[in-house]
Residue frames as a rotation matrix with the C-alpha (Angstrom) as fourth column:
UNK 1
0.134 0.420 0.898 14.59
-0.991 0.083 0.110 9.94
-0.028 -0.904 0.427 -9.96
UNK 2
-0.820 -0.431 -0.376 15.72
-0.430 0.898 -0.094 6.48
0.378 0.085 -0.922 -8.97
UNK 3
0.219 0.960 -0.177 13.03
-0.625 0.277 0.730 3.93
0.749 -0.049 0.661 -8.39
UNK 4
-0.757 -0.427 -0.494 14.48
0.157 0.615 -0.772 2.64
0.634 -0.663 -0.399 -5.15
UNK 5
-0.903 0.425 0.060 12.06
-0.147 -0.176 -0.973 2.10
-0.403 -0.888 0.221 -2.33
UNK 6
-0.692 0.657 -0.300 9.38
-0.380 0.022 0.925 0.84
0.614 0.754 0.234 -4.71
UNK 7
-0.359 0.568 -0.740 7.76
0.695 0.692 0.194 -1.27
0.623 -0.445 -0.643 -1.98
UNK 8
-0.622 0.089 -0.778 7.64
0.624 -0.544 -0.562 1.69
-0.473 -0.834 0.283 0.41
UNK 9
-0.895 0.279 -0.349 6.21
-0.412 -0.817 0.404 3.91
-0.173 0.505 0.845 -2.31
UNK 10
-0.575 0.702 -0.421 3.57
-0.052 0.482 0.874 1.32
0.817 0.525 -0.241 -3.17
UNK 11
-0.397 0.411 -0.821 2.54
0.890 0.391 -0.234 0.86
0.225 -0.823 -0.521 0.46
UNK 12
-0.753 0.086 -0.653 2.22
0.242 -0.886 -0.396 4.59
-0.612 -0.456 0.646 1.01
UNK 13
-0.824 0.459 -0.331 0.19
-0.534 -0.435 0.725 4.97
0.188 0.774 0.604 -2.16
UNK 14
-0.527 0.644 -0.556 -2.06
0.382 0.763 0.521 2.04
0.759 0.062 -0.648 -1.21
UNK 15
-0.347 0.362 -0.865 -2.87
0.931 0.018 -0.365 3.60
-0.116 -0.932 -0.343 2.15
UNK 16
-0.175 0.178 -0.968 -3.01
0.374 -0.898 -0.233 7.30
-0.911 -0.402 0.090 1.28
UNK 17
-0.853 -0.273 0.445 -3.37
0.494 -0.147 0.857 7.55
-0.168 0.951 0.260 -2.49
UNK 18
-0.007 0.948 0.318 -7.03
0.939 -0.103 0.329 8.57
0.345 0.301 -0.889 -2.30
UNK 19
0.432 0.111 -0.895 -5.95
0.614 -0.763 0.202 11.73
-0.660 -0.637 -0.398 -0.49
UNK 20
-0.680 -0.715 -0.166 -4.13
0.291 -0.470 0.833 12.91
-0.673 0.518 0.528 -3.64
UNK 21
0.027 0.641 -0.767 -5.67
-0.709 -0.529 -0.466 14.72
-0.705 0.556 0.440 -6.57
UNK 22
0.832 0.345 0.435 -6.65
0.050 0.734 -0.678 12.68
-0.553 0.585 0.593 -9.62
UNK 23
0.803 -0.574 -0.161 -3.71
-0.361 -0.252 -0.898 14.11
0.475 0.779 -0.409 -11.59
UNK 24
-0.020 -0.827 0.562 -1.25
-1.000 0.021 -0.004 13.28
-0.009 -0.562 -0.827 -8.80
UNK 25
0.255 0.189 0.948 -2.60
-0.362 0.928 -0.088 9.72
-0.896 -0.321 0.306 -8.67
UNK 26
0.984 0.162 0.071 -2.38
0.010 0.348 -0.938 9.36
-0.177 0.924 0.340 -12.45
UNK 27
0.490 -0.869 -0.067 1.24
-0.666 -0.324 -0.672 10.57
0.562 0.374 -0.738 -12.60
UNK 28
-0.084 -0.491 0.867 2.19
-0.924 0.365 0.117 8.41
-0.374 -0.791 -0.484 -9.60
UNK 29
0.559 0.375 0.739 0.63
-0.140 0.922 -0.362 5.34
-0.817 0.100 0.568 -11.19
UNK 30
0.963 -0.212 -0.167 2.32
-0.163 0.039 -0.986 5.98
0.215 0.977 0.003 -14.54
UNK 31
0.199 -0.966 0.166 5.72
-0.843 -0.255 -0.474 6.34
0.500 -0.046 -0.865 -12.92
UNK 32
-0.387 -0.419 0.821 5.62
-0.875 0.447 -0.185 3.72
-0.289 -0.791 -0.540 -10.19
UNK 33
0.089 0.533 0.841 3.17
-0.252 0.829 -0.499 1.13
-0.964 -0.167 0.209 -11.51
UNK 34
0.935 0.322 0.151 3.34
0.075 0.238 -0.968 1.45
-0.348 0.916 0.198 -15.29
UNK 35
0.184 -0.979 0.087 7.10
0.616 0.184 0.766 2.17
-0.766 -0.087 0.637 -15.31
UNK 36
0.783 0.069 0.619 6.85
0.548 -0.548 -0.632 5.20
0.296 0.833 -0.467 -17.58
UNK 37
-0.363 -0.927 -0.092 9.85
0.915 -0.336 -0.224 7.49
0.177 -0.165 0.970 -17.77
UNK 38
-0.219 0.216 -0.952 9.73
0.446 -0.846 -0.294 11.12
-0.868 -0.488 0.089 -16.67
UNK 39
-0.877 -0.175 -0.447 9.94
-0.287 -0.555 0.781 12.11
-0.385 0.813 0.437 -20.35
UNK 40
-0.769 0.639 -0.007 7.00
0.430 0.525 0.735 9.90
0.473 0.562 -0.678 -21.32
UNK 41
-0.061 0.751 -0.658 4.86
0.967 -0.121 -0.226 11.32
-0.249 -0.650 -0.718 -18.52
UNK 42
-0.496 -0.226 -0.839 5.97
0.153 -0.973 0.172 14.85
-0.855 -0.043 0.517 -19.42
UNK 43
-0.983 0.100 -0.155 4.83
-0.170 -0.166 0.971 14.37
0.072 0.981 0.180 -23.01
UNK 44
-0.525 0.826 -0.206 1.55
0.707 0.558 0.435 12.71
0.474 0.083 -0.877 -22.01
UNK 45
0.099 0.568 -0.817 0.65
0.940 -0.323 -0.110 15.38
-0.327 -0.757 -0.566 -19.44
UNK 46
0.453 0.036 0.891 1.90
0.607 -0.744 -0.278 18.38
0.653 0.667 -0.359 -21.42
UNK 47
0.966 -0.236 0.107 4.24
-0.238 -0.643 0.728 19.53
-0.103 -0.728 -0.677 -18.67
UNK 48
0.271 -0.945 -0.183 8.01
-0.807 -0.120 -0.578 19.70
0.524 0.304 -0.796 -18.37
UNK 49
0.205 -0.338 -0.919 10.11
0.257 0.924 -0.282 16.76
0.944 -0.178 0.276 -17.25
UNK 50
-0.832 -0.538 0.135 11.22
0.066 -0.338 -0.939 18.88
0.551 -0.772 0.317 -14.28
UNK 51
-0.314 0.804 0.504 7.57
-0.906 -0.413 0.096 19.49
0.285 -0.427 0.858 -13.33
UNK 52
0.551 0.459 -0.697 6.93
-0.287 0.888 0.358 15.74
0.784 0.003 0.621 -13.37
UNK 53
-0.252 -0.757 -0.603 9.99
0.458 0.456 -0.763 15.12
0.853 -0.468 0.232 -11.18
UNK 54
-0.877 -0.078 0.474 9.06
-0.304 -0.675 -0.673 17.90
0.372 -0.734 0.568 -8.74
UNK 55
0.064 0.989 0.132 5.46
-0.884 -0.005 0.467 16.69
0.463 -0.146 0.874 -8.61
UNK 56
0.441 0.032 -0.897 6.54
0.091 0.993 0.080 13.14
0.893 -0.117 0.435 -7.81
UNK 57
-0.626 -0.741 -0.244 8.87
0.386 -0.023 -0.922 14.40
0.677 -0.672 0.300 -5.09
UNK 58
-0.653 0.468 0.595 6.08
-0.690 -0.692 -0.213 16.52
0.312 -0.550 0.775 -3.56
UNK 59
0.434 0.844 -0.315 3.68
-0.636 0.535 0.556 13.57
0.638 -0.041 0.769 -3.62
UNK 60
0.083 -0.487 -0.869 6.28
0.396 0.817 -0.420 11.30
0.915 -0.309 0.261 -2.05
UNK 61
-0.892 -0.416 0.179 6.84
0.045 -0.475 -0.879 13.86
0.451 -0.775 0.443 0.71
UNK 62
-0.290 0.875 0.388 3.09
-0.888 -0.398 0.233 14.31
0.358 -0.277 0.892 1.21
UNK 63
0.501 0.466 -0.730 2.50
-0.243 0.885 0.397 10.56
0.831 -0.022 0.556 1.45
UNK 64
-0.330 -0.722 -0.609 5.35
0.521 0.399 -0.755 10.25
0.787 -0.566 0.244 3.94
UNK 65
-0.857 0.063 0.511 3.90
-0.375 -0.757 -0.535 13.12
0.353 -0.650 0.673 5.97
UNK 66
0.204 0.979 -0.021 0.48
-0.778 0.175 0.603 11.46
0.594 -0.107 0.797 6.05
UNK 67
0.428 -0.046 -0.902 2.05
0.227 0.972 0.058 8.27
0.875 -0.230 0.427 7.32
UNK 68
-0.716 -0.697 -0.037 4.13
0.262 -0.219 -0.940 10.08
0.647 -0.683 0.339 9.94
UNK 69
-0.665 0.513 0.543 0.96
-0.709 -0.662 -0.243 11.65
0.234 -0.547 0.804 11.30
UNK 70
0.321 0.947 -0.016 -1.43
-0.923 0.316 0.221 8.72
0.215 -0.057 0.975 10.92
UNK 71
-0.499 -0.690 0.524 0.81
-0.800 0.599 0.026 5.65
-0.332 -0.407 -0.851 11.10
UNK 72
0.527 0.848 0.061 -1.52
-0.753 0.498 -0.431 3.47
-0.395 0.181 0.901 9.03
UNK 73
0.348 -0.458 -0.818 1.22
-0.612 0.550 -0.568 1.57
0.710 0.699 -0.089 7.20
UNK 74
-0.734 -0.669 0.117 2.88
-0.495 0.409 -0.766 0.38
0.465 -0.620 -0.632 10.42
UNK 75
-0.314 0.705 0.636 -0.50
-0.765 0.209 -0.610 -0.40
-0.563 -0.678 0.473 11.98
UNK 76
0.650 0.558 -0.516 -1.44
-0.760 0.490 -0.427 -2.46
0.014 0.670 0.742 8.93
UNK 77
-0.062 -0.765 -0.641 1.83
-0.495 0.581 -0.646 -4.35
0.867 0.277 -0.415 9.09
UNK 78
-0.791 -0.169 0.588 1.25
-0.611 0.258 -0.748 -5.09
-0.025 -0.951 -0.308 12.79
UNK 79
0.205 0.938 0.279 -2.24
-0.802 0.324 -0.501 -6.42
-0.561 -0.121 0.819 12.01
UNK 80
0.526 -0.095 -0.845 -0.78
-0.669 0.567 -0.480 -8.56
0.525 0.818 0.235 9.24
UNK 81
-0.563 -0.807 -0.180 1.80
-0.467 0.490 -0.736 -10.05
0.682 -0.330 -0.652 11.63
UNK 82
-0.559 0.439 0.703 -0.91
-0.706 0.192 -0.682 -10.67
-0.434 -0.878 0.203 14.24
UNK 83
0.554 0.797 -0.240 -3.03
-0.798 0.426 -0.427 -12.50
-0.238 0.428 0.872 11.66
UNK 84
0.130 -0.602 -0.787 -0.04
-0.553 0.615 -0.562 -14.63
0.823 0.509 -0.253 10.64
UNK 85
-0.837 -0.442 0.322 0.57
-0.490 0.347 -0.800 -15.55
0.242 -0.827 -0.507 14.30
UNK 86
-0.123 0.884 0.451 -3.13
-0.803 0.178 -0.569 -16.32
-0.583 -0.432 0.688 14.75
UNK 87
0.579 0.310 -0.754 -3.15
-0.761 0.538 -0.363 -18.55
0.294 0.784 0.547 11.65
UNK 88
-0.334 -0.807 -0.487 -0.11
-0.452 0.590 -0.669 -20.44
0.827 -0.004 -0.562 12.93
UNK 89
-0.786 0.107 0.609 -1.74
-0.582 0.204 -0.787 -20.93
-0.209 -0.973 -0.098 16.33
UNK 90
0.273 0.962 0.027 -4.96
-0.852 0.255 -0.458 -22.18
-0.448 0.102 0.888 14.73
UNK 91
0.340 -0.201 -0.919 -3.05
-0.697 0.602 -0.389 -24.62
0.632 0.773 0.065 12.53
UNK 92
-0.695 -0.716 -0.063 -1.52
-0.453 0.504 -0.735 -26.20
0.558 -0.483 -0.675 15.63
UNK 93
-0.447 0.605 0.659 -4.89
-0.779 0.098 -0.619 -27.00
-0.439 -0.790 0.427 17.24
UNK 94
-0.887 0.217 0.407 -6.80
0.312 0.932 0.184 -30.26
-0.339 0.290 -0.895 16.80
UNK 95
-0.745 0.653 0.139 -9.93
-0.086 -0.300 0.950 -30.12
0.662 0.696 0.279 14.67
UNK 96
-0.643 0.645 -0.412 -13.13
0.672 0.219 -0.707 -29.27
-0.366 -0.732 -0.574 16.52
UNK 97
0.304 0.841 0.448 -16.32
0.923 -0.377 0.080 -27.28
0.236 0.389 -0.890 16.06
UNK 98
0.733 -0.079 -0.675 -14.75
0.325 -0.831 0.451 -24.44
-0.597 -0.550 -0.584 18.03
UNK 99
-0.367 -0.929 -0.041 -11.67
0.310 -0.164 0.937 -24.48
-0.877 0.331 0.348 15.81
UNK 100
-0.412 0.286 0.865 -13.84
0.907 0.038 0.419 -24.26
0.087 0.957 -0.275 12.68
UNK 101
0.740 0.668 -0.081 -15.60
0.671 -0.727 0.143 -21.25
0.037 -0.160 -0.986 14.20
UNK 102
0.382 -0.695 -0.609 -12.23
0.164 -0.598 0.785 -19.67
-0.910 -0.399 -0.115 15.01
UNK 103
-0.595 -0.585 0.551 -11.06
0.616 0.109 0.780 -20.30
-0.517 0.804 0.296 11.41
UNK 104
0.130 0.732 0.669 -14.21
0.950 -0.285 0.128 -18.64
0.284 0.619 -0.732 10.07
UNK 105
0.863 0.141 -0.485 -13.58
0.354 -0.853 0.382 -15.61
-0.360 -0.502 -0.787 12.31
UNK 106
-0.093 -0.982 -0.166 -9.94
0.273 -0.185 0.944 -15.51
-0.957 0.042 0.286 11.20
UNK 107
-0.501 -0.081 0.862 -10.94
0.853 0.121 0.507 -15.60
-0.145 0.989 0.008 7.53
UNK 108
0.609 0.754 0.248 -13.45
0.766 -0.640 0.065 -12.76
0.208 0.151 -0.966 8.04
UNK 109
0.671 -0.418 -0.612 -10.82
0.171 -0.716 0.677 -10.67
-0.721 -0.559 -0.409 9.81
UNK 110
-0.403 -0.882 0.245 -8.23
0.436 0.050 0.898 -11.30
-0.805 0.469 0.365 7.11
UNK 111
-0.205 0.417 0.885 -10.73
0.965 -0.064 0.253 -10.43
0.163 0.907 -0.390 4.37
UNK 112
0.822 0.544 -0.170 -11.82
0.569 -0.800 0.192 -7.23
-0.031 -0.255 -0.966 6.14
UNK 113
0.401 -0.772 -0.492 -8.17
0.022 -0.529 0.848 -6.20
-0.916 -0.351 -0.195 6.42
UNK 114
0.818 -0.100 -0.566 -7.64
-0.575 -0.157 -0.803 -6.97
-0.009 0.983 -0.186 2.74
UNK 115
-0.238 -0.950 0.200 -5.19
-0.961 0.260 0.093 -9.64
-0.140 -0.170 -0.975 3.82
UNK 116
0.759 0.623 0.189 -6.78
-0.589 0.781 -0.211 -12.75
-0.279 0.049 0.959 2.42
UNK 117
0.502 -0.663 -0.556 -3.30
-0.297 0.471 -0.831 -13.85
0.812 0.582 0.040 1.30
UNK 118
-0.309 -0.604 0.735 -2.27
-0.901 -0.062 -0.430 -14.19
0.305 -0.794 -0.525 4.97
């Protein structure tokens, strides 16, 4: 299994990972986040290398299916872009009490979205 699409895989896991079983999450994390090989996971989990590969493929398909139905990744990316645009608009305004209130609201929104890096 090639590790292309790592960003996509990470985003899907971030949004929908809690919908997986504990074992699926553990194997996914070992492969995608800890960079274990299929053989290393196979040995650790006591299953065949083929079972690890098939399990990862099923999880990837399941995560993709969740996103097709729910669209949370795209919605999150749209909110992120909106927050970036809002930040840029706020930066262009002269300082005032109202602007400080708007910044506070922006920071709360970004934190609630888990986007404090925006």
